N, C-alpha and C positions, 0 to 999 in steps of 0.2 A: 504494500500500500504506500502511496505517496500522498503528501499533504503540503499545501502551500497557501499562504495568504497573499491576496492581491488587493490593491486599492482601486476602486471604480473611479476612473478619471473622466468619464463622459459627463458633461455638465447637466445633461437631462436624466442622468441615472440609467437604469437598465429597463427600458420600456419594451413594448411588444415586438418591434422589428429586431432589435438585437437579441432578445430572448429567443425568437424563432431561429435565428442564425446559431445561437449557442446550442439550443436543443438539437437542431439538425446535425451540428458538428459532434455533439456528445453521442448521438445515436449511431454515428459512423464508426465508433469504437466499441469493441466487444467487452469493455470493462464497466464496472459499476461507478457511477459518478454521483457524489453527494456535494451539495452546495450549502454552506453554512453562513448565515448573516444574522447578526444581533441575537445569537443564541438559538436560532431556529435552523433546523437541518431539513433539506428537501432533496428529492430525486432530481438531479440535473438533466434527466432525459424526459421530463414532463413540463410542458409549457405552463400549464395551470399551476403546478407546484412552484415553478420559478416566479410566476407573477405574484404569488402570495408573499414572497420575500420583500417586495417593495424596495429593491436596492437603489439607493440614492447616490448622487455624486459624492465622492470622497469617503465613502463607507468602505470598510474592510470586508472582503469576501474570501472565505476559505474554501478551497476545493480539496476534497478527499476522494482519491481515485484508486480503485483496487481491481486488479485483473490484468488480462492481456493488454499490451500496448498502453499501460498506464502512464509511462513517461511521455509518450507522444501525445496522449490525450491531455495531460497536464499542460504541456507546452502550447498546444493549439487553443485550449479553452482559456488558459491564463491570458493569452494574447487578446482574446475577444473581450476580456474584462478590462484590459488596460489600453484600449483604443477608443478613439472618438468615433461615435456612430451617429448617423443622421436619423 
């Protein structure tokens, strides 16, 4: 298992479009993806679950990834959290 904390830099937070991209990316990996924000943990492969986190700009988000290709998934998903999205 790998675990890393990232800071959401997108000024509008993590809204529907970037969540859709995040979930599609997470689904492309065969590992388990958990996303933790403000003490709440959800399945990173579920758009609805991700929306319930309400991740705002400058908040810390922890990814916990376990299984095949976990390192690759961490790199790809972490990048999505630390980029500006429209």
